[in-house]
N, CA, C and O atoms as a MOPAC input file, in Angstrom:
PM7 MOZYME 1SCF
protein

 N      3.28300 1     8.65900 1   -18.75100 1
 C      3.16500 1     7.70800 1   -17.44900 1
 C      1.88400 1     8.62100 1   -16.65300 1
 O      1.70700 1     9.83500 1   -16.56400 1
 N      1.18300 1     7.57100 1   -16.18800 1
 C      0.04000 1     8.06800 1   -15.22500 1
 C      0.66700 1     8.60400 1   -13.96100 1
 O      1.52200 1     8.00400 1   -13.31000 1
 N      0.17400 1     9.76100 1   -13.68000 1
 C      0.53600 1    10.07900 1   -11.90400 1
 C     -0.47700 1    10.56900 1   -11.29000 1
 O     -1.28600 1    11.32000 1   -11.83600 1
 N     -0.53400 1    10.22800 1   -10.19800 1
 C     -1.88800 1    10.41600 1    -9.43500 1
 C     -1.24700 1    11.06100 1    -7.89200 1
 O     -0.07100 1    10.87300 1    -7.58100 1
 N     -2.08000 1    11.72500 1    -7.13500 1
 C     -1.63200 1    12.53800 1    -6.04300 1
 C     -1.96400 1    11.50700 1    -4.92700 1
 O     -1.70300 1    11.89300 1    -3.78700 1
 N     -2.47900 1    10.30200 1    -5.05300 1
 C     -2.47400 1     9.40600 1    -4.04700 1
 C     -1.93700 1     8.11400 1    -4.42800 1
 O     -2.14800 1     7.54700 1    -5.49900 1
 N     -1.08800 1     7.61300 1    -3.28000 1
 C     -0.49600 1     6.06400 1    -3.60400 1
 C     -0.86900 1     5.23400 1    -2.30400 1
 O     -1.17700 1     5.59200 1    -1.16700 1
 N     -0.76000 1     4.27800 1    -2.76200 1
 C     -1.40200 1     2.93100 1    -1.76800 1
 C     -0.43100 1     1.92700 1    -1.37800 1
 O      0.37400 1     1.51200 1    -2.21100 1
 N     -0.43500 1     1.47600 1    -0.11700 1
 C      0.33700 1     0.43700 1     0.55800 1
 C     -0.48600 1    -0.70300 1     1.21700 1
 O     -1.11700 1    -0.47800 1     2.25000 1
 N     -0.48300 1    -2.05500 1     0.56400 1
 C     -1.13800 1    -2.80400 1     1.30800 1
 C     -0.22900 1    -3.51400 1     2.42100 1
 O      0.92700 1    -3.85400 1     2.17200 1
 N     -0.77700 1    -3.69200 1     3.54100 1
 C     -0.15900 1    -4.14800 1     4.63200 1
 C     -1.15500 1    -5.55900 1     5.36800 1
 O     -2.36900 1    -5.63200 1     5.17600 1
 N     -0.65600 1    -6.22200 1     5.90600 1
 C     -1.06300 1    -7.42400 1     6.72400 1
 C     -1.67400 1    -6.69700 1     8.31100 1
 O     -1.22900 1    -5.62000 1     8.70900 1
 N     -2.60600 1    -7.39000 1     8.99000 1
 C     -2.80200 1    -6.80300 1    10.32100 1
 C     -1.57800 1    -6.96000 1    11.14900 1
 O     -1.41700 1    -6.00100 1    11.90300 1
 N     -0.80300 1    -7.74500 1    11.22200 1
 C      0.47000 1    -7.95900 1    11.89300 1
 C      1.27900 1    -6.64300 1    11.50200 1
 O      1.57700 1    -5.91200 1    12.44700 1
 N      1.54400 1    -6.37900 1    10.63300 1
 C      2.49600 1    -5.06200 1    10.04300 1
 C      1.86900 1    -4.09400 1    10.29100 1
 O      2.54200 1    -3.10900 1    10.59400 1
 N      0.37000 1    -3.93900 1    10.27700 1
 C     -0.26300 1    -2.76200 1    10.54100 1
 C     -0.05600 1    -2.21800 1    12.07100 1
 O      0.14500 1    -1.04100 1    12.37200 1
 N     -0.14700 1    -3.29900 1    12.95200 1
 C     -0.09100 1    -3.10700 1    14.53700 1
 C      1.57800 1    -2.87000 1    14.59100 1
 O      1.93700 1    -1.95300 1    15.33000 1
 N      2.47000 1    -3.50100 1    13.98200 1
 C      3.84900 1    -2.95500 1    14.30200 1
 C      4.01300 1    -1.60700 1    13.88600 1
 O      4.68400 1    -0.75500 1    14.46900 1
 N      3.44900 1    -1.48700 1    12.98300 1
 C      4.00700 1     0.04900 1    12.23100 1
 C      3.01700 1     1.16200 1    13.04500 1
 O      3.23300 1     2.36600 1    12.90700 1
 N      2.12300 1     0.75800 1    13.74000 1
 C      1.57600 1     1.91600 1    14.53500 1
 C      2.33000 1     1.95100 1    15.90000 1
 O      2.10700 1     2.91300 1    16.63500 1
 N      3.13200 1     1.06100 1    16.26900 1
 C      3.80400 1     1.05400 1    17.41700 1
 C      5.10600 1     1.69200 1    17.31800 1
 O      5.56600 1     2.42900 1    18.19000 1
 N      5.86100 1     1.29400 1    15.89900 1
 C      7.19900 1     1.78600 1    15.69700 1
 C      7.23300 1     3.09100 1    15.01700 1
 O      8.13800 1     3.89700 1    15.23300 1
 N      6.12300 1     3.34600 1    14.07900 1
 C      6.17700 1     4.10400 1    12.99400 1
 C      6.95800 1     3.93900 1    11.84500 1
 O      7.23400 1     4.81500 1    11.02500 1
 N      7.35000 1     2.58000 1    11.83100 1
 C      7.94000 1     2.14400 1    10.54700 1
 C      7.02700 1     1.03600 1     9.70400 1
 O      6.62400 1     0.05300 1    10.32600 1
 N      6.75400 1     1.15800 1     8.53800 1
 C      5.98300 1     0.17300 1     7.86700 1
 C      6.67800 1    -1.01600 1     7.35200 1
 O      7.42100 1    -0.75800 1     6.40500 1
 N      6.64000 1    -2.22000 1     7.70800 1
 C      7.45200 1    -3.10100 1     7.43700 1
 C      7.72300 1    -3.40800 1     5.94400 1
 O      6.79800 1    -3.31100 1     5.13800 1
 N      8.84900 1    -3.74300 1     5.58900 1
 C      9.15100 1    -3.91500 1     4.18900 1
 C      8.91300 1    -5.49300 1     4.06200 1
 O      8.92700 1    -6.26000 1     5.02500 1
 N      8.68700 1    -5.87400 1     2.69700 1
 C      8.45800 1    -7.36900 1     2.11900 1
 C      9.72500 1    -7.61400 1     1.57300 1
 O     10.49400 1    -6.71600 1     1.23100 1
 N      9.99300 1    -9.01200 1     1.47100 1
 C     11.40000 1    -9.40100 1     0.81300 1
 C     11.42900 1    -8.70000 1    -0.52900 1
 O     12.50900 1    -8.20400 1    -0.85200 1
 N     10.53200 1    -8.59900 1    -1.25600 1
 C     10.41400 1    -7.96700 1    -2.92000 1
 C     10.81000 1    -6.56200 1    -2.80400 1
 O     11.39800 1    -6.13500 1    -3.79700 1
 N     10.62200 1    -5.66600 1    -1.76200 1
 C     11.12900 1    -4.41100 1    -1.48200 1
 C     12.42700 1    -4.37600 1    -1.42700 1
 O     12.97000 1    -3.55700 1    -2.16800 1
 N     13.26800 1    -5.21300 1    -0.57500 1
 C     14.54000 1    -4.99000 1    -0.39500 1
 C     15.32600 1    -5.58900 1    -1.64900 1
 O     16.39400 1    -5.07700 1    -1.98800 1
 N     14.77000 1    -6.71100 1    -2.35300 1
 C     15.47900 1    -7.22300 1    -3.47200 1
 C     15.29600 1    -6.30800 1    -4.70600 1
 O     16.14800 1    -6.30200 1    -5.59600 1
 N     14.26900 1    -5.58900 1    -4.75900 1
 C     14.25500 1    -4.57600 1    -5.76300 1
 C     14.80200 1    -3.12800 1    -5.51600 1
 O     15.11600 1    -2.33200 1    -6.40200 1
 N     14.85600 1    -2.94800 1    -4.34700 1
 C     15.57500 1    -1.66300 1    -4.09400 1
 C     14.55500 1    -0.46800 1    -3.85500 1
 O     14.94500 1     0.68200 1    -3.65200 1
 N     13.38700 1    -0.78800 1    -3.88900 1
 C     12.36200 1     0.12100 1    -3.70200 1
 C     10.93300 1    -0.16400 1    -2.76100 1
 O     10.64400 1    -1.34000 1    -2.54300 1
 N     10.30300 1     0.61300 1    -2.36800 1
 C      9.05000 1     0.08300 1    -1.86800 1
 C      7.93800 1     0.00700 1    -2.86500 1
 O      7.54600 1     0.98100 1    -3.50800 1
 N      7.44700 1    -1.21300 1    -2.96200 1
 C      6.06400 1    -1.39200 1    -4.09900 1
 C      4.74800 1    -0.72300 1    -3.38600 1
 O      4.19000 1    -1.08800 1    -2.35100 1
 N      4.38600 1     0.48800 1    -4.35100 1
 C      3.15500 1     1.00400 1    -3.56100 1
 C      2.18600 1     0.55500 1    -4.98900 1
 O      2.53300 1    -0.09300 1    -5.97600 1
 N      0.90400 1     1.15500 1    -4.66300 1
 C     -0.25000 1     0.99000 1    -5.91500 1
 C     -0.65400 1     2.14100 1    -6.00100 1
 O     -0.62300 1     2.97500 1    -5.09700 1
 N     -1.23000 1     2.34300 1    -7.51600 1
 C     -2.30800 1     3.28200 1    -7.52700 1
 C     -3.56100 1     2.62400 1    -7.18100 1
 O     -3.75300 1     1.40800 1    -7.16000 1
 N     -4.44400 1     3.60700 1    -6.89600 1
 C     -5.84900 1     3.35800 1    -6.27700 1
 C     -6.69800 1     2.24400 1    -7.23300 1
 O     -7.45800 1     1.44200 1    -6.68900 1
 N     -6.52100 1     2.25900 1    -8.60300 1
 C     -7.31000 1     1.61100 1    -9.47500 1
 C     -6.61000 1     0.20900 1    -9.33900 1
 O     -7.30300 1    -0.66700 1    -9.85700 1
 N     -5.45300 1    -0.25300 1    -8.80000 1
 C     -4.68200 1    -1.34800 1    -9.08900 1
 C     -4.85900 1    -2.18100 1    -7.29900 1
 O     -4.62600 1    -3.38600 1    -7.21300 1
 N     -5.20100 1    -1.51900 1    -6.25200 1
 C     -5.22400 1    -1.89900 1    -4.99900 1
 C     -5.81200 1    -3.27900 1    -4.92800 1
 O     -5.16000 1    -4.26300 1    -4.58000 1
 N     -7.13400 1    -3.30300 1    -5.29200 1
 C     -7.76600 1    -4.55000 1    -5.15400 1
 C     -7.38400 1    -5.65700 1    -6.00600 1
 O     -7.57600 1    -6.77100 1    -5.51800 1
 N     -6.85100 1    -5.60200 1    -7.25100 1
 C     -6.01000 1    -6.35500 1    -8.29400 1
 C     -4.68700 1    -6.97800 1    -7.18900 1
 O     -4.49800 1    -8.18400 1    -7.03200 1
 N     -4.06300 1    -6.15900 1    -6.66700 1
 C     -2.90800 1    -6.34200 1    -5.86100 1
 C     -3.20400 1    -7.39200 1    -4.63000 1
 O     -2.50700 1    -8.34200 1    -4.27300 1
 N     -4.39700 1    -6.94700 1    -4.11700 1
 C     -4.69800 1    -7.74600 1    -2.87700 1
 C     -5.01500 1    -9.12100 1    -3.53200 1
 O     -4.36000 1   -10.10000 1    -3.17500 1
 N     -5.90600 1    -9.23200 1    -4.39300 1
 C     -6.25100 1   -10.81300 1    -4.95400 1
 C     -5.06100 1   -11.49500 1    -5.53600 1
 O     -5.03900 1   -12.72600 1    -5.53000 1
 N     -4.08100 1   -10.82300 1    -6.03400 1
 C     -2.80600 1   -11.55700 1    -6.78300 1
 C     -1.80400 1   -12.06200 1    -5.60500 1
 O     -1.14900 1   -13.10100 1    -5.68300 1
 N     -1.78400 1   -11.08400 1    -4.40400 1
 C     -0.80200 1   -11.53600 1    -3.58300 1
 C     -0.97400 1   -11.82600 1    -2.00100 1
 O     -0.07300 1   -12.04600 1    -1.19200 1
 N     -2.37900 1   -11.77000 1    -1.77100 1
 C     -2.94600 1   -12.02700 1    -0.47400 1
 C     -3.79400 1   -13.09000 1    -0.35500 1
 O     -4.46800 1   -13.33000 1    -1.35600 1
 N     -3.95300 1   -13.83700 1     0.66200 1
 C     -4.83100 1   -15.03500 1     0.80200 1
 C     -6.52300 1   -14.38000 1     0.97600 1
 O     -6.90400 1   -13.50200 1     1.74900 1
 N     -7.14400 1   -14.99200 1     0.18400 1
 C     -8.64900 1   -14.41400 1     0.26500 1
 C     -9.03400 1   -14.69200 1     2.12100 1
 O     -8.67500 1   -15.77900 1     2.57200 1
 N     -9.58700 1   -13.91300 1     2.87700 1
 C    -10.08200 1   -13.73600 1     3.88100 1
 C     -8.96400 1   -13.29000 1     4.92100 1
 O     -9.19800 1   -13.25200 1     6.12900 1
 N     -7.79800 1   -12.97200 1     4.39800 1
 C     -6.67000 1   -12.38100 1     5.34000 1
 C     -7.00500 1   -11.07400 1     5.75100 1
 O     -7.62000 1   -10.33300 1     4.98400 1
 N     -6.61300 1   -10.65400 1     7.05900 1
 C     -6.78600 1    -9.47100 1     7.59500 1
 C     -5.66100 1    -8.40000 1     6.78400 1
 O     -4.43100 1    -8.44500 1     6.81000 1
 N     -6.45100 1    -7.55800 1     6.15700 1
 C     -5.57100 1    -6.83300 1     5.35900 1
 C     -6.02600 1    -5.34900 1     5.38700 1
 O     -7.20800 1    -5.00600 1     5.36200 1
 N     -5.02700 1    -4.55400 1     5.43800 1
 C     -5.11500 1    -3.06200 1     5.32000 1
 C     -4.60100 1    -2.38800 1     4.18700 1
 O     -3.85400 1    -2.98000 1     3.40800 1
 N     -4.97800 1    -1.03000 1     3.99500 1
 C     -4.11100 1    -0.21400 1     2.82700 1
 C     -4.20100 1     1.12500 1     3.55100 1
 O     -5.15600 1     1.67500 1     4.09900 1
 N     -2.76700 1     1.53400 1     3.37400 1
 C     -2.60400 1     2.65000 1     3.81400 1
 C     -2.53500 1     3.74400 1     2.80700 1
 O     -1.82900 1     3.43500 1     1.84700 1
 N     -3.05100 1     4.91600 1     2.74500 1
 C     -3.25000 1     5.90700 1     1.98800 1
 C     -2.17400 1     6.97200 1     2.03300 1
 O     -2.07400 1     7.52300 1     3.12900 1
 N     -1.36700 1     7.37300 1     1.11000 1
 C     -0.41100 1     8.54600 1     1.14800 1
 C     -0.80900 1     9.53200 1     0.08300 1
 O     -1.34000 1     9.23300 1    -0.98700 1
 N     -0.48600 1    10.76500 1     0.50300 1
 C     -0.39100 1    11.89500 1    -0.43700 1
 C      0.97800 1    11.64000 1    -1.25800 1
 O      2.05800 1    11.46600 1    -0.69300 1
 N      0.87200 1    11.63900 1    -2.10500 1
 C      2.24900 1    11.25900 1    -3.10700 1
 C      3.41300 1    12.37300 1    -2.86600 1
 O      4.61000 1    12.09500 1    -2.94500 1
 N      2.89900 1    13.69500 1    -2.55800 1
 C      3.61600 1    14.80200 1    -2.40000 1
 C      4.77600 1    14.57700 1    -1.21900 1
 O      5.80300 1    15.25000 1    -1.12400 1
 N      4.41400 1    13.56500 1    -0.40900 1
 C      5.31200 1    13.61900 1     0.85100 1
 C      6.37400 1    12.98600 1     0.50500 1
 O      7.30800 1    13.20400 1     1.27700 1
 N      6.68400 1    12.07200 1    -0.60900 1
 C      7.61000 1    11.32500 1    -0.95800 1
 C      8.64000 1    12.41700 1    -1.59100 1
 O      9.81600 1    12.29200 1    -1.25000 1
 N      8.34300 1    13.36100 1    -2.38400 1
 C      9.07900 1    14.09200 1    -3.24100 1
 C      9.54300 1    13.40300 1    -4.48700 1
 O      8.84500 1    12.73700 1    -5.25200 1
 N     10.95900 1    13.68500 1    -4.58900 1
 C     11.54300 1    12.98800 1    -5.89100 1
 C     12.17200 1    11.34900 1    -5.61400 1
 O     12.95400 1    10.83900 1    -6.41700 1
 N     11.78800 1    10.76700 1    -4.59400 1
 C     11.82000 1     9.59600 1    -4.36200 1
 C     10.86100 1     8.50200 1    -4.70200 1
 O     11.04900 1     7.29600 1    -4.54600 1
 N      9.74100 1     9.13400 1    -5.22100 1
 C      8.76000 1     8.55000 1    -5.82200 1
 C      8.72500 1     8.44400 1    -7.35500 1
 O      8.51900 1     9.44500 1    -8.04100 1
 N      8.89700 1     7.40800 1    -7.81100 1
 C      8.85300 1     7.39800 1    -9.50500 1
 C      7.71900 1     6.43800 1    -9.91100 1
 O      7.60400 1     5.30200 1    -9.45100 1
 N      6.80900 1     7.05400 1   -10.90600 1
 C      6.04900 1     6.06900 1   -11.70800 1
 C      6.73300 1     5.36200 1   -12.70700 1
 O      7.44100 1     5.95800 1   -13.51800 1
 N      6.55700 1     3.91300 1   -12.72400 1
 C      7.23600 1     3.30300 1   -13.61200 1
 C      6.37400 1     2.24000 1   -14.23100 1
 O      5.51000 1     1.70600 1   -13.53600 1
 N      6.56300 1     1.85300 1   -15.63300 1
 C      5.71900 1     0.85700 1   -16.20400 1
 C      5.96700 1    -0.52700 1   -15.54000 1
 O      7.08400 1    -0.89900 1   -15.18000 1
 N      4.98800 1    -1.15400 1   -15.42700 1
 C      5.31500 1    -2.66700 1   -15.06100 1
 C      4.45300 1    -3.52600 1   -16.09800 1
 O      3.22300 1    -3.58300 1   -16.11200 1
 N      5.20200 1    -4.08600 1   -16.83500 1
 C      4.75000 1    -4.76800 1   -18.22400 1
 C      3.75200 1    -6.16300 1   -17.90800 1
 O      2.94700 1    -6.65100 1   -18.70000 1
 N      4.04900 1    -6.62200 1   -16.56700 1
 C      3.36700 1    -7.97400 1   -16.28300 1
 C      1.99100 1    -7.20300 1   -15.72800 1
 O      1.05600 1    -8.00400 1   -15.76100 1
 N      1.70100 1    -6.27500 1   -15.37400 1
 C      0.48100 1    -5.67800 1   -14.87100 1
 C     -0.15200 1    -4.86000 1   -15.70700 1
 O     -1.30000 1    -4.47900 1   -15.47600 1
 N      0.57600 1    -4.47400 1   -16.84700 1
 C      0.24600 1    -3.42800 1   -17.82800 1
 C     -0.40400 1    -2.03500 1   -17.46600 1
 O     -1.37900 1    -1.52500 1   -18.01800 1
 N      0.37000 1    -1.50600 1   -16.37900 1
 C      0.22100 1    -0.45800 1   -15.83000 1
 C      1.47100 1     0.44600 1   -15.37200 1
 O      2.58300 1    -0.05700 1   -15.21200 1
 N      1.20200 1     1.87900 1   -15.16100 1
 C      2.29000 1     2.22800 1   -14.10900 1
 C      2.03300 1     2.18300 1   -12.82000 1
 O      0.91000 1     2.46000 1   -12.40000 1
 N      3.08600 1     1.81000 1   -11.97400 1
 C      3.12300 1     1.77900 1   -10.57500 1
 C      3.81400 1     2.78300 1    -9.83700 1
 O      4.85700 1     3.21900 1   -10.32500 1
 N      3.40100 1     3.23300 1    -8.71900 1
 C      4.45900 1     4.07800 1    -8.15800 1
 C      5.29300 1     3.42100 1    -7.06600 1
 O      4.79400 1     2.73700 1    -6.17200 1
 N      6.74400 1     3.70000 1    -7.20900 1
 C      7.88400 1     2.88400 1    -6.63100 1
 C      8.62500 1     3.91400 1    -5.82100 1
 O      9.13900 1     4.90800 1    -6.33500 1
 N      8.66600 1     3.60600 1    -4.37700 1
 C      9.34200 1     4.46600 1    -3.67400 1
 C     10.65900 1     4.14200 1    -3.32600 1
 O     10.79700 1     3.18000 1    -2.57100 1
 N     11.89800 1     4.88000 1    -3.80500 1
 C     13.08600 1     4.54800 1    -3.89600 1
 C     13.57500 1     5.28300 1    -2.42900 1
 O     14.20100 1     6.34000 1    -2.50300 1
 N     13.34700 1     4.84500 1    -1.45100 1
 C     13.55100 1     5.17400 1     0.16400 1
 C     12.88000 1     3.97200 1     1.01400 1
 O     11.67000 1     3.92700 1     1.23200 1
 N     13.63800 1     3.17900 1     1.38800 1
 C     13.16300 1     2.02200 1     2.15400 1
 C     12.71400 1     2.45200 1     3.35300 1
 O     12.32300 1     1.53200 1     4.07100 1
 N     12.62700 1     3.66500 1     3.87200 1
 C     12.16100 1     4.00300 1     5.15600 1
 C     10.74700 1     4.53300 1     5.03900 1
 O     10.64500 1     5.75500 1     5.14500 1
 N      9.73400 1     3.89800 1     4.85600 1
 C      8.46500 1     4.29600 1     4.94500 1
 C      8.03700 1     4.17000 1     6.10000 1
 O      8.24400 1     3.15600 1     6.76600 1
 N      7.31900 1     5.26300 1     6.55000 1
 C      6.78700 1     5.46700 1     7.89100 1
 C      5.07200 1     5.73800 1     8.05600 1
 O      4.40800 1     6.30000 1     7.18500 1
 N      4.52300 1     5.22700 1     9.33000 1
 C      3.08300 1     5.26400 1     9.38100 1
 C      2.73100 1     6.68900 1     9.47500 1
 O      1.64100 1     7.03200 1     9.01700 1
 N      3.48900 1     7.54500 1     9.99500 1
 C      2.89700 1     8.87200 1    10.28800 1
 C      2.86000 1     9.61900 1     8.88000 1
 O      2.20100 1    10.65500 1     8.79800 1
 N      3.60600 1     9.08600 1     7.66800 1
 C      3.47700 1     9.77100 1     6.48500 1
 C      2.15100 1     9.57800 1     5.70800 1
 O      1.76800 1    10.30000 1     4.78700 1
 N      1.39900 1     8.32000 1     6.29600 1
 C     -0.25100 1     7.99500 1     5.62700 1
 C     -1.04400 1     9.06200 1     6.20100 1
 O     -0.76700 1     9.68500 1     7.22600 1
 N     -2.10900 1     9.23000 1     5.41400 1
 C     -2.99200 1    10.05600 1     5.73100 1
 C     -4.42500 1     9.34100 1     5.99200 1
 O     -5.23300 1    10.02800 1     6.61800 1
 N     -4.82900 1     8.08000 1     5.60200 1
 C     -5.81600 1     7.36600 1     5.99200 1
 C     -5.45700 1     5.84700 1     5.80400 1
 O     -4.58400 1     5.35600 1     5.08700 1
 N     -6.39000 1     5.21300 1     6.66400 1
 C     -6.04000 1     3.67300 1     6.74100 1
 C     -7.45800 1     3.17200 1     6.17200 1
 O     -8.56200 1     3.64700 1     6.43900 1
 N     -7.15000 1     2.07600 1     5.30900 1
 C     -8.69100 1     1.34600 1     4.74300 1
 C     -8.50400 1     0.08600 1     5.35900 1
 O     -7.42200 1    -0.27700 1     5.82000 1
 N     -9.68600 1    -0.67900 1     5.37700 1
 C     -9.65900 1    -1.94600 1     5.55100 1
 C     -9.97300 1    -2.63900 1     3.96300 1
 O    -10.56300 1    -2.02300 1     3.07500 1
 N     -9.43400 1    -4.06900 1     3.82600 1
 C    -10.17600 1    -4.84400 1     2.98800 1
 C    -11.15300 1    -5.69700 1     3.16600 1
 O    -10.97000 1    -6.30100 1     4.22300 1
 N    -12.25200 1    -6.07900 1     2.54300 1
 C    -13.41100 1    -6.93100 1     3.03200 1
 C    -13.16800 1    -7.96100 1     1.81400 1
 O    -12.70900 1    -7.68400 1     0.70600 1
 N    -13.52700 1    -9.02800 1     2.22200 1
 C    -13.60900 1   -10.19600 1     1.24400 1
 C    -14.90800 1   -10.91100 1     1.19200 1
 O    -15.51400 1   -11.36700 1     2.16200 1
 N    -15.31300 1   -10.96100 1    -0.22100 1
 C    -16.49100 1   -11.62200 1    -0.47300 1
 C    -16.46500 1   -13.16500 1    -0.21900 1
 O    -15.34100 1   -13.63900 1    -0.05500 1
 N    -17.60600 1   -14.08300 1    -0.15700 1
 C    -17.51400 1   -15.27200 1     0.04900 1
 C    -16.95900 1   -15.95500 1    -1.01100 1
 O    -16.53600 1   -17.08300 1    -0.76100 1
 N    -16.83800 1   -15.44600 1    -2.38300 1
 C    -16.13200 1   -16.02200 1    -3.53900 1
 C    -14.53100 1   -15.67300 1    -3.40800 1
 O    -13.70800 1   -16.17900 1    -4.17100 1
 N    -14.21200 1   -14.84800 1    -2.46700 1
 C    -12.58000 1   -14.52900 1    -2.15700 1
 C    -12.25800 1   -13.42000 1    -2.91300 1
 O    -11.10700 1   -13.38400 1    -3.35000 1
 N    -13.11400 1   -12.37200 1    -3.20900 1
 C    -12.76000 1   -11.42500 1    -3.85700 1
 C    -12.72000 1   -10.21500 1    -2.96700 1
 O    -13.59600 1   -10.04600 1    -2.11900 1
 N    -11.58200 1    -9.24000 1    -3.15800 1
 C    -11.34300 1    -8.24600 1    -2.23400 1
 C    -12.13700 1    -7.01500 1    -2.66600 1
 O    -12.33700 1    -6.72100 1    -3.84400 1
 N    -12.59800 1    -6.27700 1    -1.54900 1
 C    -13.28500 1    -5.24000 1    -1.85200 1
 C    -12.85300 1    -3.81900 1    -1.13600 1
 O    -11.98100 1    -4.13100 1    -0.32500 1
 N    -13.01500 1    -2.78500 1    -1.09300 1
 C    -12.84100 1    -1.67200 1    -0.09700 1
 C    -13.52100 1    -1.68300 1     0.93400 1
 O    -14.72400 1    -1.83600 1     0.72400 1
 N    -13.13900 1    -1.55200 1     2.24900 1
 C    -14.16900 1    -1.53100 1     3.48000 1
 C    -13.77700 1    -0.11700 1     4.23500 1
 O    -13.33800 1     0.79600 1     3.53500 1
 N    -13.88700 1     0.01800 1     5.24100 1
 C    -13.69300 1     1.37500 1     5.89700 1
 C    -12.52900 1     1.92100 1     5.55500 1
 O    -11.56600 1     1.31600 1     5.08400 1
 N    -12.62600 1     3.33800 1     5.84100 1
 C    -11.52600 1     4.58100 1     5.52100 1
 C    -11.63000 1     5.45900 1     6.67500 1
 O    -12.59700 1     6.19800 1     6.85400 1
 N    -10.59600 1     5.37400 1     7.48600 1
 C    -10.24300 1     6.26700 1     8.66700 1
 C     -9.13700 1     7.08300 1     8.50400 1
 O     -8.18500 1     6.66900 1     7.84100 1
 N     -9.11900 1     8.45200 1     9.13500 1
 C     -7.92700 1     9.13000 1     9.07900 1
 C     -7.00800 1     8.56100 1     9.91300 1
 O     -7.31200 1     7.93600 1    10.93000 1
 N     -5.84300 1     8.76200 1     9.50400 1
 C     -4.55400 1     7.81700 1    10.35600 1
 C     -4.44900 1     8.37900 1    11.65700 1
 O     -4.07900 1     7.57200 1    12.51000 1
 N     -4.65100 1     9.43600 1    12.01300 1
 C     -4.28000 1    10.09300 1    13.24300 1
 C     -5.53100 1     9.62500 1    14.41800 1
 O     -5.54200 1    10.01400 1    15.58600 1
 N     -6.44200 1     8.80300 1    13.85600 1
 C     -7.77200 1     8.14900 1    14.62900 1
 C     -7.50100 1     6.60900 1    14.49200 1
 O     -8.08100 1     5.84900 1    15.26700 1
 N     -6.66800 1     6.13100 1    13.56800 1
 C     -6.92500 1     4.74500 1    13.23000 1
 C     -6.05500 1     3.89600 1    14.31300 1
 O     -5.03800 1     3.28900 1    13.97900 1
 N     -6.51800 1     3.91200 1    15.53600 1
 C     -5.68100 1     3.17900 1    16.52800 1
 C     -6.06400 1     1.63100 1    16.82400 1
 O     -5.40800 1     0.97500 1    17.63300 1

């Protein structure tokens, strides 16, 4: 299994604003259903954005140092995506645990691309 030192979480603009205020990153229904927080390796972030979010939507990516999650973070094979993905078996994901906030930019063809990257302590 591939293991990386950074893991990523896609969140909407609305969820980003809520997380900044409350320190809690909102979960999506599939997180609760599966019992873990769905995260992505860096190489899958744009693919995930394109699969699960509408082109042009205001979208952000939180970057985490994987070590902050300890043994709650498991890398598991996802057959549908043919890759290993990080799954956080702790449904209490916090804003202050992130180290960077990225934006996602969309091309005129609706393709996602990495945007700005800012340290989380200055990403207000």
